[in-house]
N, CA, C, O and the ligand as a Tripos MOL2 file, in Angstrom:
@<TRIPOS>MOLECULE
protein
  249   247    63     0     0
PROTEIN
NO_CHARGES

@<TRIPOS>ATOM
      1 N         -17.4820    7.5040    3.0170 N.3       1 MET1
      2 CA        -16.5930    8.2830    2.1560 C.3       1 MET1
      3 C         -17.3690    8.7440    0.9900 C.2       1 MET1
      4 O         -18.4690    8.2570    0.7290 O.2       1 MET1
      5 N         -16.7680    9.7600    0.2150 N.am      2 GLN2
      6 CA        -17.4310   10.3090   -0.9540 C.3       2 GLN2
      7 C         -16.4790   10.1170   -2.1170 C.2       2 GLN2
      8 O         -15.2580   10.1350   -1.9670 O.2       2 GLN2
      9 N         -17.0910    9.9310   -3.2960 N.am      3 CYS3
     10 CA        -16.3440    9.7250   -4.5450 C.3       3 CYS3
     11 C         -15.7630   11.1390   -4.9200 C.2       3 CYS3
     12 O         -16.5100   12.1170   -4.9690 O.2       3 CYS3
     13 N         -14.3820   11.2300   -5.1890 N.am      4 LYS4
     14 CA        -13.7950   12.4070   -5.4650 C.3       4 LYS4
     15 C         -14.1990   12.8640   -6.9150 C.2       4 LYS4
     16 O         -14.1720   14.0540   -7.2270 O.2       4 LYS4
     17 N         -14.5580   11.9130   -7.7490 N.am      5 ALA5
     18 CA        -14.8880   12.3300   -9.1310 C.3       5 ALA5
     19 C         -16.2890   12.8680   -9.2390 C.2       5 ALA5
     20 O         -16.4280   13.9380   -9.8310 O.2       5 ALA5
     21 N         -17.3580   12.2520   -8.7360 N.am      6 CYS6
     22 CA        -18.7470   12.6370   -8.7890 C.3       6 CYS6
     23 C         -19.4190   13.0710   -7.4240 C.2       6 CYS6
     24 O         -20.5490   13.5600   -7.3960 O.2       6 CYS6
     25 N         -18.6490   12.8580   -6.2900 N.am      7 HIS7
     26 CA        -19.1840   13.3000   -5.0600 C.3       7 HIS7
     27 C         -20.4120   12.4100   -4.6350 C.2       7 HIS7
     28 O         -21.2390   12.8840   -3.8560 O.2       7 HIS7
     29 N         -20.5470   11.1910   -5.1040 N.am      8 THR8
     30 CA        -21.5580   10.4310   -4.6810 C.3       8 THR8
     31 C         -20.9710    9.6240   -3.3470 C.2       8 THR8
     32 O         -19.8250    9.1820   -3.2650 O.2       8 THR8
     33 N         -21.9270    9.5330   -2.3890 N.am      9 PRO9
     34 CA        -21.4210    8.8100   -1.2310 C.3       9 PRO9
     35 C         -21.3510    7.4010   -1.5490 C.2       9 PRO9
     36 O         -22.3240    6.8040   -2.0100 O.2       9 PRO9
     37 N         -20.1160    6.7850   -1.2950 N.am     10 ILE10
     38 CA        -19.7770    5.3100   -1.4260 C.3      10 ILE10
     39 C         -19.2400    4.6990   -0.2950 C.2      10 ILE10
     40 O         -18.6630    5.3880    0.5470 O.2      10 ILE10
     41 N         -19.3670    3.3850   -0.1560 N.am     11 ALA11
     42 CA        -18.8880    2.5140    0.9440 C.3      11 ALA11
     43 C         -17.4040    2.7080    1.0060 C.2      11 ALA11
     44 O         -16.7280    2.8340   -0.0150 O.2      11 ALA11
     45 N         -16.8810    2.7320    2.2730 N.am     12 ALA12
     46 CA        -15.3750    2.8250    2.5130 C.3      12 ALA12
     47 C         -14.6080    1.7510    1.9540 C.2      12 ALA12
     48 O         -13.4670    1.9590    1.5420 O.2      12 ALA12
     49 N         -15.2110    0.4750    1.9010 N.am     13 ASN13
     50 CA        -14.5630   -0.7020    1.3650 C.3      13 ASN13
     51 C         -14.8330   -0.9340   -0.1010 C.2      13 ASN13
     52 O         -14.4060   -1.9500   -0.6490 O.2      13 ASN13
     53 N         -15.5650    0.0250   -0.7880 N.am     14 ALA14
     54 CA        -15.9060   -0.1820   -2.1190 C.3      14 ALA14
     55 C         -14.5440    0.0640   -2.9900 C.2      14 ALA14
     56 O         -13.7150    0.9530   -2.7960 O.2      14 ALA14
     57 N         -14.5250   -0.8750   -3.9260 N.am     15 ILE15
     58 CA        -13.3010   -0.9290   -4.8460 C.3      15 ILE15
     59 C         -13.3940    0.2060   -5.7490 C.2      15 ILE15
     60 O         -12.4390    0.9510   -5.9660 O.2      15 ILE15
     61 N         -14.6900    0.3550   -6.3450 N.am     16 ALA16
     62 CA        -14.7610    1.5740   -7.2530 C.3      16 ALA16
     63 C         -16.1420    2.1890   -7.0720 C.2      16 ALA16
     64 O         -17.0180    1.5920   -6.4460 O.2      16 ALA16
     65 N         -16.3390    3.4180   -7.6370 N.am     17 CYS17
     66 CA        -17.6230    4.1620   -7.3940 C.3      17 CYS17
     67 C         -18.6910    3.4620   -8.2790 C.2      17 CYS17
     68 O         -18.5020    3.2680   -9.4800 O.2      17 CYS17
     69 N         -19.8110    3.0970   -7.6350 N.am     18 PRO18
     70 CA        -20.9520    2.5290   -8.3540 C.3      18 PRO18
     71 C         -21.6640    3.5110   -9.2990 C.2      18 PRO18
     72 O         -22.3480    3.1230  -10.2450 O.2      18 PRO18
     73 N         -21.4690    4.7770   -8.9970 N.am     19 SER19
     74 CA        -22.0760    5.8860   -9.8930 C.3      19 SER19
     75 C         -21.3040    5.9870  -11.1770 C.2      19 SER19
     76 O         -21.8970    5.7530  -12.2300 O.2      19 SER19
     77 N         -19.9430    6.3380  -11.1840 N.am     20 CYS20
     78 CA        -19.1630    6.7700  -12.2470 C.3      20 CYS20
     79 C         -18.0880    5.7090  -12.5400 C.2      20 CYS20
     80 O         -17.4450    5.8110  -13.5840 O.2      20 CYS20
     81 N         -17.8650    4.7610  -11.7400 N.am     21 GLY21
     82 CA        -16.8490    3.6630  -12.0570 C.3      21 GLY21
     83 C         -15.4200    4.0420  -11.6620 C.2      21 GLY21
     84 O         -14.5080    3.2420  -11.8700 O.2      21 GLY21
     85 N         -15.2060    5.1680  -11.1320 N.am     22 VAL22
     86 CA        -13.8360    5.6890  -10.7640 C.3      22 VAL22
     87 C         -13.3280    4.7230   -9.6090 C.2      22 VAL22
     88 O         -14.0760    4.4070   -8.6840 O.2      22 VAL22
     89 N         -12.0870    4.2930   -9.7020 N.am     23 THR23
     90 CA        -11.4980    3.4440   -8.6630 C.3      23 THR23
     91 C         -11.2910    4.2840   -7.4940 C.2      23 THR23
     92 O         -11.3780    5.5120   -7.5190 O.2      23 THR23
     93 N         -10.9880    3.5190   -6.3730 N.am     24 LYS24
     94 CA        -10.8480    4.2580   -5.0580 C.3      24 LYS24
     95 C          -9.7050    5.2230   -5.1350 C.2      24 LYS24
     96 O          -8.6470    4.9180   -5.6860 O.2      24 LYS24
     97 N          -9.9230    6.3940   -4.5760 N.am     25 PRO25
     98 CA         -8.8880    7.4720   -4.6400 C.3      25 PRO25
     99 C          -7.5090    6.9220   -4.0490 C.2      25 PRO25
    100 O          -6.4430    7.2510   -4.5670 O.2      25 PRO25
    101 N          -7.5700    6.0930   -2.9730 N.am     26 LYS26
    102 CA         -6.4350    5.7440   -2.2800 C.3      26 LYS26
    103 C          -5.4780    4.9610   -3.2210 C.2      26 LYS26
    104 O          -4.2650    5.1690   -3.2180 O.2      26 LYS26
    105 N          -6.0880    4.0420   -4.0310 N.am     27 SER27
    106 CA         -5.2580    3.3010   -5.0120 C.3      27 SER27
    107 C          -4.6980    4.0980   -6.0060 C.2      27 SER27
    108 O          -3.6020    3.8050   -6.4850 O.2      27 SER27
    109 N          -5.4340    5.2340   -6.4280 N.am     28 MET28
    110 CA         -4.9140    6.1180   -7.3860 C.3      28 MET28
    111 C          -3.7360    6.9900   -6.8650 C.2      28 MET28
    112 O          -2.8020    7.2970   -7.6060 O.2      28 MET28
    113 N          -3.8070    7.3550   -5.6490 N.am     29 SER29
    114 CA         -2.8880    8.1440   -5.0620 C.3      29 SER29
    115 C          -1.5040    7.3660   -4.9130 C.2      29 SER29
    116 O          -0.4310    7.9270   -5.1370 O.2      29 SER29
    117 N          -1.6020    6.0860   -4.5330 N.am     30 SER30
    118 CA         -0.5230    5.2470   -4.3910 C.3      30 SER30
    119 C           0.2000    4.9840   -5.7000 C.2      30 SER30
    120 O           1.4180    4.8130   -5.7560 O.2      30 SER30
    121 N          -0.6140    4.9600   -6.7530 N.am     31 ARG31
    122 CA         -0.1990    4.6840   -8.0710 C.3      31 ARG31
    123 C           0.6440    5.8860   -8.5770 C.2      31 ARG31
    124 O           1.6610    5.7160   -9.2490 O.2      31 ARG31
    125 N           0.1480    7.1730   -8.2040 N.am     32 SER32
    126 CA          0.8040    8.4040   -8.6110 C.3      32 SER32
    127 C           2.0890    8.5110   -7.7920 C.2      32 SER32
    128 O           3.1050    8.9470   -8.3330 O.2      32 SER32
    129 N           2.0910    8.1380   -6.5260 N.am     33 LYS33
    130 CA          3.3160    8.1780   -5.6870 C.3      33 LYS33
    131 C           4.4520    7.2340   -6.3940 C.2      33 LYS33
    132 O           5.6180    7.5820   -6.5770 O.2      33 LYS33
    133 N           3.9000    6.0070   -6.7450 N.am     34 LYS34
    134 CA          4.9050    5.1120   -7.4490 C.3      34 LYS34
    135 C           5.5550    5.6750   -8.6490 C.2      34 LYS34
    136 O           6.7490    5.5270   -8.9120 O.2      34 LYS34
    137 N           4.5900    6.4140   -9.4540 N.am     35 TRP35
    138 CA          5.0410    7.1010  -10.6490 C.3      35 TRP35
    139 C           6.0960    8.1620  -10.2520 C.2      35 TRP35
    140 O           7.1400    8.2740  -10.8960 O.2      35 TRP35
    141 N           5.8100    8.9370   -9.1850 N.am     36 LEU36
    142 CA          6.6600    9.9770   -8.7580 C.3      36 LEU36
    143 C           8.0790    9.4400   -8.3300 C.2      36 LEU36
    144 O           9.1370   10.0250   -8.5620 O.2      36 LEU36
    145 N           7.9530    8.3220   -7.7170 N.am     37 LEU37
    146 CA          9.1910    7.6080   -7.2770 C.3      37 LEU37
    147 C          10.0560    7.0920   -8.4460 C.2      37 LEU37
    148 O          11.2830    7.1900   -8.4610 O.2      37 LEU37
    149 N           9.3170    6.5360   -9.4180 N.am     38 THR38
    150 CA          9.9240    6.0520  -10.5780 C.3      38 THR38
    151 C          10.5760    7.2510  -11.3500 C.2      38 THR38
    152 O          11.7230    7.1550  -11.7860 O.2      38 THR38
    153 N           9.8400    8.3530  -11.5050 N.am     39 ALA39
    154 CA         10.3970    9.5010  -12.1460 C.3      39 ALA39
    155 C          11.5700   10.0230  -11.5050 C.2      39 ALA39
    156 O          12.5310   10.4140  -12.1660 O.2      39 ALA39
    157 N          11.5390   10.0530  -10.1210 N.am     40 THR40
    158 CA         12.7000   10.4760   -9.3790 C.3      40 THR40
    159 C          13.9560    9.6560   -9.5640 C.2      40 THR40
    160 O          15.0630   10.1860   -9.6630 O.2      40 THR40
    161 N          13.7580    8.3350   -9.6090 N.am     41 VAL41
    162 CA         14.7750    7.3100   -9.7470 C.3      41 VAL41
    163 C          15.4400    7.5250  -11.2250 C.2      41 VAL41
    164 O          16.6580    7.4860  -11.3970 O.2      41 VAL41
    165 N          14.5870    7.7330  -12.1670 N.am     42 VAL42
    166 CA         14.9600    7.8910  -13.6630 C.3      42 VAL42
    167 C          15.8180    9.2240  -13.6360 C.2      42 VAL42
    168 O          16.8980    9.2540  -14.2270 O.2      42 VAL42
    169 N          15.3800   10.2270  -13.0130 N.am     43 ALA43
    170 CA         15.9780   11.6090  -13.1310 C.3      43 ALA43
    171 C          17.3610   11.4630  -12.3950 C.2      43 ALA43
    172 O          18.3480   11.9880  -12.9100 O.2      43 ALA43
    173 N          17.4740   10.7730  -11.2140 N.am     44 VAL44
    174 CA         18.7380   10.6450  -10.4500 C.3      44 VAL44
    175 C          19.8040    9.8980  -11.4550 C.2      44 VAL44
    176 O          20.9570   10.2740  -11.6660 O.2      44 VAL44
    177 N          19.1330    8.7240  -12.0390 N.am     45 ILE45
    178 CA         20.0710    7.8820  -12.8990 C.3      45 ILE45
    179 C          20.5210    8.8730  -14.0760 C.2      45 ILE45
    180 O          21.7210    8.8910  -14.3500 O.2      45 ILE45
    181 N          19.6840    9.6600  -14.7560 N.am     46 ILE46
    182 CA         20.0820   10.5660  -15.8020 C.3      46 ILE46
    183 C          21.0980   11.4150  -15.3390 C.2      46 ILE46
    184 O          22.1160   11.5550  -16.0160 O.2      46 ILE46
    185 N          20.9400   12.0490  -14.1820 N.am     47 ILE47
    186 CA         21.8300   13.1260  -13.7130 C.3      47 ILE47
    187 C          23.1790   12.5020  -13.4020 C.2      47 ILE47
    188 O          24.2340   13.0940  -13.6300 O.2      47 ILE47
    189 N          23.1060   11.2130  -12.8410 N.am     48 VAL48
    190 CA         24.3480   10.6290  -12.2300 C.3      48 VAL48
    191 C          25.0580    9.8810  -13.4600 C.2      48 VAL48
    192 O          26.2690   10.0500  -13.5990 O.2      48 VAL48
    193 N          24.4020    9.1110  -14.3040 N.am     49 ILE49
    194 CA         24.9640    8.2230  -15.3120 C.3      49 ILE49
    195 C          25.5140    9.0460  -16.4230 C.2      49 ILE49
    196 O          26.6250    8.7640  -16.8730 O.2      49 ILE49
    197 N          24.7960   10.0830  -16.9200 N.am     50 ILE50
    198 CA         25.1580   10.6890  -18.0640 C.3      50 ILE50
    199 C          26.5590   11.5250  -17.9390 C.2      50 ILE50
    200 O          27.3730   11.5010  -18.8630 O.2      50 ILE50
    201 N          26.7760   12.2220  -16.8100 N.am     51 PRO51
    202 CA         28.0930   12.7500  -16.4220 C.3      51 PRO51
    203 C          29.2260   11.7210  -16.3380 C.2      51 PRO51
    204 O          30.3490   11.9320  -16.7960 O.2      51 PRO51
    205 N          28.8340   10.5400  -15.6930 N.am     52 MET52
    206 CA         29.8430    9.4620  -15.5100 C.3      52 MET52
    207 C          30.2860    8.9220  -16.8360 C.2      52 MET52
    208 O          31.4810    8.6860  -17.0090 O.2      52 MET52
    209 N          29.3420    8.6940  -17.8550 N.am     53 VAL53
    210 CA         29.5760    8.1560  -19.1930 C.3      53 VAL53
    211 C          30.3610    9.1540  -19.9430 C.2      53 VAL53
    212 O          31.3460    8.7940  -20.5870 O.2      53 VAL53
    213 N          29.9510   10.4890  -19.8960 N.am     54 ALA54
    214 CA         30.5920   11.5660  -20.5850 C.3      54 ALA54
    215 C          32.1030   11.7120  -20.0610 C.2      54 ALA54
    216 O          32.9710   11.8940  -20.9150 O.2      54 ALA54
    217 N          32.4450   11.6470  -18.7970 N.am     55 SER55
    218 CA         33.7370   11.7400  -18.2640 C.3      55 SER55
    219 C          34.5330   10.4920  -18.6930 C.2      55 SER55
    220 O          35.7170   10.5990  -19.0110 O.2      55 SER55
    221 N          33.9240    9.3750  -18.7020 N.am     56 LEU56
    222 CA         34.6350    8.1980  -19.1450 C.3      56 LEU56
    223 C          35.0230    8.2050  -20.5710 C.2      56 LEU56
    224 O          36.1180    7.7510  -20.9040 O.2      56 LEU56
    225 N          34.2320    8.6690  -21.3970 N.am     57 LEU57
    226 CA         34.4300    8.8140  -22.7470 C.3      57 LEU57
    227 C          35.5570   10.0100  -23.0940 C.2      57 LEU57
    228 O          36.3450    9.9850  -24.0390 O.2      57 LEU57
    229 N          35.4390   10.9610  -22.1790 N.am     58 TRP58
    230 CA         36.4400   12.0590  -22.2610 C.3      58 TRP58
    231 C          37.8350   11.5480  -21.7950 C.2      58 TRP58
    232 O          38.8860   11.9670  -22.2810 O.2      58 TRP58
    233 N          37.7600   10.6380  -20.8440 N.am     59 MET59
    234 CA         39.0950   10.1300  -20.3990 C.3      59 MET59
    235 C          39.6880    9.2150  -21.4470 C.2      59 MET59
    236 O          40.8950    9.2700  -21.6810 O.2      59 MET59
    237 N          38.8750    8.3570  -22.1020 N.am     60 GLN60
    238 CA         39.3500    7.4870  -23.0270 C.3      60 GLN60
    239 C          39.8330    8.1950  -24.2870 C.2      60 GLN60
    240 O          40.7720    7.7170  -24.9230 O.2      60 GLN60
    241 N          39.2350    9.2970  -24.6650 N.am     61 SER61
    242 CA         39.7680   10.0680  -25.8320 C.3      61 SER61
    243 C          41.0610   10.7330  -25.5460 C.2      61 SER61
    244 O          41.7430   11.0870  -26.5070 O.2      61 SER61
    245 N          41.4960   10.9520  -24.2880 N.am     62 ASN62
    246 CA         42.6500   11.5950  -23.9560 C.3      62 ASN62
    247 C          43.8090   10.4920  -23.9040 C.2      62 ASN62
    248 O          44.9620   10.8200  -23.6230 O.2      62 ASN62
    249 ZN        -17.9950    8.5780   -8.7120 Zn       63 ZN63
@<TRIPOS>BOND
     1     1     2 1
     2     2     3 1
     3     3     4 2
     4     3     5 am
     5     5     6 1
     6     6     7 1
     7     7     8 2
     8     7     9 am
     9     9    10 1
    10    10    11 1
    11    11    12 2
    12    11    13 am
    13    13    14 1
    14    14    15 1
    15    15    16 2
    16    15    17 am
    17    17    18 1
    18    18    19 1
    19    19    20 2
    20    19    21 am
    21    21    22 1
    22    22    23 1
    23    23    24 2
    24    23    25 am
    25    25    26 1
    26    26    27 1
    27    27    28 2
    28    27    29 am
    29    29    30 1
    30    30    31 1
    31    31    32 2
    32    31    33 am
    33    33    34 1
    34    34    35 1
    35    35    36 2
    36    35    37 am
    37    37    38 1
    38    38    39 1
    39    39    40 2
    40    39    41 am
    41    41    42 1
    42    42    43 1
    43    43    44 2
    44    43    45 am
    45    45    46 1
    46    46    47 1
    47    47    48 2
    48    47    49 am
    49    49    50 1
    50    50    51 1
    51    51    52 2
    52    51    53 am
    53    53    54 1
    54    54    55 1
    55    55    56 2
    56    55    57 am
    57    57    58 1
    58    58    59 1
    59    59    60 2
    60    59    61 am
    61    61    62 1
    62    62    63 1
    63    63    64 2
    64    63    65 am
    65    65    66 1
    66    66    67 1
    67    67    68 2
    68    67    69 am
    69    69    70 1
    70    70    71 1
    71    71    72 2
    72    71    73 am
    73    73    74 1
    74    74    75 1
    75    75    76 2
    76    75    77 am
    77    77    78 1
    78    78    79 1
    79    79    80 2
    80    79    81 am
    81    81    82 1
    82    82    83 1
    83    83    84 2
    84    83    85 am
    85    85    86 1
    86    86    87 1
    87    87    88 2
    88    87    89 am
    89    89    90 1
    90    90    91 1
    91    91    92 2
    92    91    93 am
    93    93    94 1
    94    94    95 1
    95    95    96 2
    96    95    97 am
    97    97    98 1
    98    98    99 1
    99    99   100 2
   100    99   101 am
   101   101   102 1
   102   102   103 1
   103   103   104 2
   104   103   105 am
   105   105   106 1
   106   106   107 1
   107   107   108 2
   108   107   109 am
   109   109   110 1
   110   110   111 1
   111   111   112 2
   112   111   113 am
   113   113   114 1
   114   114   115 1
   115   115   116 2
   116   115   117 am
   117   117   118 1
   118   118   119 1
   119   119   120 2
   120   119   121 am
   121   121   122 1
   122   122   123 1
   123   123   124 2
   124   123   125 am
   125   125   126 1
   126   126   127 1
   127   127   128 2
   128   127   129 am
   129   129   130 1
   130   130   131 1
   131   131   132 2
   132   131   133 am
   133   133   134 1
   134   134   135 1
   135   135   136 2
   136   135   137 am
   137   137   138 1
   138   138   139 1
   139   139   140 2
   140   139   141 am
   141   141   142 1
   142   142   143 1
   143   143   144 2
   144   143   145 am
   145   145   146 1
   146   146   147 1
   147   147   148 2
   148   147   149 am
   149   149   150 1
   150   150   151 1
   151   151   152 2
   152   151   153 am
   153   153   154 1
   154   154   155 1
   155   155   156 2
   156   155   157 am
   157   157   158 1
   158   158   159 1
   159   159   160 2
   160   159   161 am
   161   161   162 1
   162   162   163 1
   163   163   164 2
   164   163   165 am
   165   165   166 1
   166   166   167 1
   167   167   168 2
   168   167   169 am
   169   169   170 1
   170   170   171 1
   171   171   172 2
   172   171   173 am
   173   173   174 1
   174   174   175 1
   175   175   176 2
   176   175   177 am
   177   177   178 1
   178   178   179 1
   179   179   180 2
   180   179   181 am
   181   181   182 1
   182   182   183 1
   183   183   184 2
   184   183   185 am
   185   185   186 1
   186   186   187 1
   187   187   188 2
   188   187   189 am
   189   189   190 1
   190   190   191 1
   191   191   192 2
   192   191   193 am
   193   193   194 1
   194   194   195 1
   195   195   196 2
   196   195   197 am
   197   197   198 1
   198   198   199 1
   199   199   200 2
   200   199   201 am
   201   201   202 1
   202   202   203 1
   203   203   204 2
   204   203   205 am
   205   205   206 1
   206   206   207 1
   207   207   208 2
   208   207   209 am
   209   209   210 1
   210   210   211 1
   211   211   212 2
   212   211   213 am
   213   213   214 1
   214   214   215 1
   215   215   216 2
   216   215   217 am
   217   217   218 1
   218   218   219 1
   219   219   220 2
   220   219   221 am
   221   221   222 1
   222   222   223 1
   223   223   224 2
   224   223   225 am
   225   225   226 1
   226   226   227 1
   227   227   228 2
   228   227   229 am
   229   229   230 1
   230   230   231 1
   231   231   232 2
   232   231   233 am
   233   233   234 1
   234   234   235 1
   235   235   236 2
   236   235   237 am
   237   237   238 1
   238   238   239 1
   239   239   240 2
   240   239   241 am
   241   241   242 1
   242   242   243 1
   243   243   244 2
   244   243   245 am
   245   245   246 1
   246   246   247 1
   247   247   248 2
@<TRIPOS>SUBSTRUCTURE
     1 MET1         2 RESIDUE 1 A MET
     2 GLN2         6 RESIDUE 1 A GLN
     3 CYS3        10 RESIDUE 1 A CYS
     4 LYS4        14 RESIDUE 1 A LYS
     5 ALA5        18 RESIDUE 1 A ALA
     6 CYS6        22 RESIDUE 1 A CYS
     7 HIS7        26 RESIDUE 1 A HIS
     8 THR8        30 RESIDUE 1 A THR
     9 PRO9        34 RESIDUE 1 A PRO
    10 ILE10       38 RESIDUE 1 A ILE
    11 ALA11       42 RESIDUE 1 A ALA
    12 ALA12       46 RESIDUE 1 A ALA
    13 ASN13       50 RESIDUE 1 A ASN
    14 ALA14       54 RESIDUE 1 A ALA
    15 ILE15       58 RESIDUE 1 A ILE
    16 ALA16       62 RESIDUE 1 A ALA
    17 CYS17       66 RESIDUE 1 A CYS
    18 PRO18       70 RESIDUE 1 A PRO
    19 SER19       74 RESIDUE 1 A SER
    20 CYS20       78 RESIDUE 1 A CYS
    21 GLY21       82 RESIDUE 1 A GLY
    22 VAL22       86 RESIDUE 1 A VAL
    23 THR23       90 RESIDUE 1 A THR
    24 LYS24       94 RESIDUE 1 A LYS
    25 PRO25       98 RESIDUE 1 A PRO
    26 LYS26      102 RESIDUE 1 A LYS
    27 SER27      106 RESIDUE 1 A SER
    28 MET28      110 RESIDUE 1 A MET
    29 SER29      114 RESIDUE 1 A SER
    30 SER30      118 RESIDUE 1 A SER
    31 ARG31      122 RESIDUE 1 A ARG
    32 SER32      126 RESIDUE 1 A SER
    33 LYS33      130 RESIDUE 1 A LYS
    34 LYS34      134 RESIDUE 1 A LYS
    35 TRP35      138 RESIDUE 1 A TRP
    36 LEU36      142 RESIDUE 1 A LEU
    37 LEU37      146 RESIDUE 1 A LEU
    38 THR38      150 RESIDUE 1 A THR
    39 ALA39      154 RESIDUE 1 A ALA
    40 THR40      158 RESIDUE 1 A THR
    41 VAL41      162 RESIDUE 1 A VAL
    42 VAL42      166 RESIDUE 1 A VAL
    43 ALA43      170 RESIDUE 1 A ALA
    44 VAL44      174 RESIDUE 1 A VAL
    45 ILE45      178 RESIDUE 1 A ILE
    46 ILE46      182 RESIDUE 1 A ILE
    47 ILE47      186 RESIDUE 1 A ILE
    48 VAL48      190 RESIDUE 1 A VAL
    49 ILE49      194 RESIDUE 1 A ILE
    50 ILE50      198 RESIDUE 1 A ILE
    51 PRO51      202 RESIDUE 1 A PRO
    52 MET52      206 RESIDUE 1 A MET
    53 VAL53      210 RESIDUE 1 A VAL
    54 ALA54      214 RESIDUE 1 A ALA
    55 SER55      218 RESIDUE 1 A SER
    56 LEU56      222 RESIDUE 1 A LEU
    57 LEU57      226 RESIDUE 1 A LEU
    58 TRP58      230 RESIDUE 1 A TRP
    59 MET59      234 RESIDUE 1 A MET
    60 GLN60      238 RESIDUE 1 A GLN
    61 SER61      242 RESIDUE 1 A SER
    62 ASN62      246 RESIDUE 1 A ASN
    63 ZN63       249 GROUP 0 **** ****
């Protein structure tokens, strides 16, 4: 396989690129996927919780 950062050929089982030190692209993509999942969960919570709290406060005020 090839390093995506510097295009140096590196071993498939290499943890990091020996040339530039960039970690394996696979671990980076899984990390960004986790970030995307976390961002989606946070967005859903904000979209669901804020109207719920707002309606509860509105009901209490009436
Ligand atoms: Zn590299």
